[in-house]
N, C-alpha and C positions, 0 to 999 in steps of 0.2 A: 818401478819394479811394484806397487803398491798393489797390481792385481794379482800378480804372481804371489806375492806374500800371504794374499788373503788364502789363497789355493794351499799353500804350506798349512795355513791354521786349518783349513777344512778338513786336510789329509790327518793334521794332529788328533783333531776331534776324533775321526774315524778310528785312527791306533788305539787311543784312550779308549775309547768306547769298546773296541773289538778284545783288547786284551782284558779288559776289564770283564766282559761276557764270556772270554774262555774261563777264566777264572769263578765266575760267577756260577756257571753251569755245573761246575764240581762239588759246590755246594747246595744249590737249590734248584728245584725241575723248573721246564721253561715256561716261561711267562713272556707274552706278547710287549707288555710294557714294563718291564725292568726298566731300571735307572742304566746301564749299559747300552740298551737298546736305545733309550733317548739322547743319550749323548753322542750314539752314533748317527742317529740321525739329524742331530744339530747339524753336525760335519757335512752330513749328505746336502741339507738343506743349503747350506752356506754355499757348498760347490754349485747345486743346480742354480742359486741365483747368479753367479758367476758365469755360469754357462749360457743362461737367459740372456745376461747382459751382452755377452757375444754376440749373440743371434740375433738381436737386436739391434747394435751396430758394432759390426767387426773392427776390432782396433789391436786387440793384442796376438791374435791366432790366426793362422791360415786356415784354408775350408778342411783339408784333411782333419788337423787334430782338433779341430770343434767336433766335426763328424764322429770321430773316432770316441771322444768324449759323449757324445750323446748316446751312441751304440752302447756304451758302457752302462751310464743311465738307464737305458730300456731295460738291458738284461738284467740289471741290479732289482728294477722295478719288477719285472717279471718273475723274478727269484723270491720275491717276498709272498705273494700267496702260494706258491709252490711248497717254500719252506713250511708255511704254515700246514699246509694240508699233511707234508711229510710227517710233522710232528705230530699231528692228531692220528696219523694213520700208525705211527711206531712209538708215538710217546714219548718217554725219558730222551733229555738231548744231551748225551753224552759222547757225542762224535765231532771233530772237525772234519772227517772225511767223509759226511755224506753227500751225493750228487747236487741235492739242494744247495749246500755250503758252497761247493765247487761253480756253482752259477754266480754266486755273490764274488768268489777271488777273480773269477774270469772278466765280470764286470768291473771290479775295481781295477785290476790289471790295465784293463783297457784305458779307465778314465786318468789313471796315473800318467800312463804313456803318453796319452795325447795331450795332456798338460805339459809333460817333461818335454813333449816333441815342439809345443808351441813355444816353449820357453826357450828352447834351444835356436828355433826358427828366428825368435824374435829377438835374440842376443848374439844372432851372429858373426857377426865383427868382432866380438868378444873371445878370447881364448878361454875355454871353460877351465875353472878352478875348482879346487876342493872348498875355498873360502864362499862360494856363492851359493846359490840354491838349488843347484846340480847336485850337491851331496843331500839334501833333503828329498828331493826325487828320487833319487839312488837308493835312501835308506826306506822312504816308503814302497817304493817295488819290492826291495828286499824283504821288508816286514809282510808285505801281503804274498811274497813266494813262499815265505818260511812259516806263515800263519798257521796251516795244517798241521805242522809237526807239534804245534802246542798240546795237542791231543797227548802225545807220548812226553811232552816235558812237564805236563800238569801232572798226569797220570802217575808218573814214577814218583814225585813225591807223595800225591794222595794214595796209591796204591800201599806204599811203605806204613803211612801213617795207619791205613786201615787194618793191615797184617799185624801190625803191633798195638791194635784196640787205642788207637788215637785218631781217629778220625773224624775230622770239622763237616764233613756234608751233613745235610739233613737228615732227619728219619726218614722222609718222603724218598729220597734218593737211595738210603740204604735198604729199604724194604723193597725196592724194586731191583737190587742187583742181586742175581742169582747166580752169576760166574763173574765173580770180582776182578780178576785180571783181565777177561775179555772186557768185560762193561768199562773199566777203567781206564783201558788203553785202546777202547773203542773199535776192539777186533782186527786193530790192523798189524801184521806179521811185523815182528822185530826187524827184519832186515831192512824195511821200507826207511826208515829214521835216517842211517848215516849215509844211504844210497841217493836218497831224495834231496838230503841236504847239500851234499858235494854235488849234485847234479845243477841244483839250483843256483849257488851261488858261484860256481866254476862260471856259469854261462852267464851270469850277469855281470860277473868282474871282466870276462872277456868283451862282452859287448860294450860295456861302461868306457874301456879302455880303446876298443877300436872307433868308438865314435865320438869321444871326447879328446881323445889321444892324450890322455893324463891318468896314470897308474896311481896316482894319491886319493883321487875322488872314491872309488870302491874301497879302498882301505879306512878313510874315514867315515863313509857310509855305514860301513859295517861295525865300527865302534862306536858312533852314534845309537844305533842299532841296539848294540850291547848295553851301550848306556842308560837307554832309556826302558830296556827291559830289567835292569837292575834297581833302577828307581821304582817302577812299576811293583815289582818282587817286594822291596821295601816298604812301600805303600801297603799290599795286601797282608802282608806278614802282620804290621802295626793293626791294622782293622779287622784281622781274624778271617781275612779270607784266604782260600787255598793258594799255594804260590808253585811256581814253575823251576824248573833247571833252565837256567841262562846258557845257551851254547855258545859257551867263551870261545871256544878253539875253532869257531868259524873264520876268525879274523886271520888264522894262519893262511887262510885259501887266497884272498886277497895281498896279503903280506909276501906268499910267495912269488907272486906274479910283479910286486912293486922290486923286491929284493934281486929276481933274476930276469933282468928284463931282453936279454940276448936270445933265450930259447924260451917260448912259453909251454912247449911240451917238459921240458925238464922243471919250469916253475910250476906247471900243473901237479907233477909228477911229487916234488919236494910238498907243494901246500898239501895235499891229499894226504900223503903220508904222516904230516907233522899233525892234520886235524886230526884223522882218525886215531893214531897213536896215542896223541895225547888225551882225546876222549876217552881211549879204551883203559889208560893209567888211572884216570879219573873215576871210571867205572870200578875197576878192580881194587883200588884203594879205598874207595869209600869216601873219599875228599868231600863229594858232591853225590848226590841221589841223583843218576842219569837215568835216562830210557835205556832198556834192554840193550847188549851188545855182546856179540860174540866175534871171536877174532877171524874169523873164515871172511866175515864181511869187508875185510880189509883189501881181498883181491877186486871185487867189483867196483870200491871206491876207487883205486889206485886206476883201473883200466879208464874210469870215466874222467878222472885227474889229468890222463894223457891224450886223452882221444876228443876232450872239447875244444882244446886250443884249435882243433882244424876248423873250427867254424869261421876263423878269421877269412879263410879264403871264399867263402861265399857272401859275406857283408861287406858291403861298401859304406865309408864312412862319409859324414856330411862335409860338405867343401867350407871351409872358414874362409869368411871374405877378408879378413885380417887376422892378426896375431897379436892382438892386444893383451895384456895382462892385467888389464881394468878388471875390478870384481864387482859384481852384479848380483 
C-alpha cells in the first residue's frame, strides 16, 4: 500500500497548502511564490511523480483511473496561467469563487476521484472500512468540495475583526477594500453557504454509502476533516494569521444516514434539519462567529436533504469480489 499512502501524503500537502493559502489571502495580497503556494506545489509534484511512475510501468491502477488523474493534472496546469492572468486583470485575491479557482477545484476533484477509484479497484477483494485509506480519500474529496465555502468562513471572522477595529489584514488590503462586506465575503450571496454545504456533503455521503456499502466512512471522513480544520485554526491563531469558522454541524448529515439506515429520505431530512438548526443556533447565540444566515434558508436546505437520496436509483455500486474485513 506504499504507493497509495504516498498519494495520501501528496493530497495532505495540498490540503495544508490550500488551507494556508485561504488564510494567507485574508492578510496579504496575491503573490505567486508565497509559502502556501510552495507547499501546495510540493504536494502537486509528489502526485505528478507517482502518476508518471504509473504511466511508465502500470502496476496499481486501471487505465481509466490513471487517465482521469492525468486529465485532472492537465486542467490544474491550464488553470495556473489563467489564474495569474485573472489576478493581473482584477488585482486583489479575495474570493475562492472566481472562475479560474473552479478550474483548480475541478482538476483536483478529478485527481482525488481517479486515485480513489484506482485504490478501490486495486483492493476490490477487501470490504471497505473506515480504518482504511478510503476515509482519507473521502476526506480529501470533501475538503475540495467544501473549499469554496472558506470564503465565507474566513470572511465572517475577518469582517467581525474589521468592524470592531481589530483587523489583522495588511494595509495594502485595507486600502483596496471599498465595500468591506462585499469584498471580504467575495460578493457571494449569503444563501449560497448553507445550500451549497448541504448539497455537497449529502451527495458525497450518499455516493460513499452506495459505492463502499459502509455507513461509517462518511462519518469518519467528516470527523477527520473537522479535526484537521480545528488544528489548522489553532496553528493560524498562534502565528497571527486569519482564522475561519469550522463547519462543525456538517457532521450531522452523515450521522443522520448512519443512525437512520432503513429510510434514506428520512435520514436526509433529519440530517439537514439538524445541520441547519444547529448552525442557526450557533449563529444567533454568538457562540462562534459563523457566516451570515437567515431562517428562510431552512426550506431549500430541507428540500435538498430529502431529494438527494434519489441519486441511489441512478448509481450502480462496484461489485466486491469478496467480503473480507481486512484493513488496508
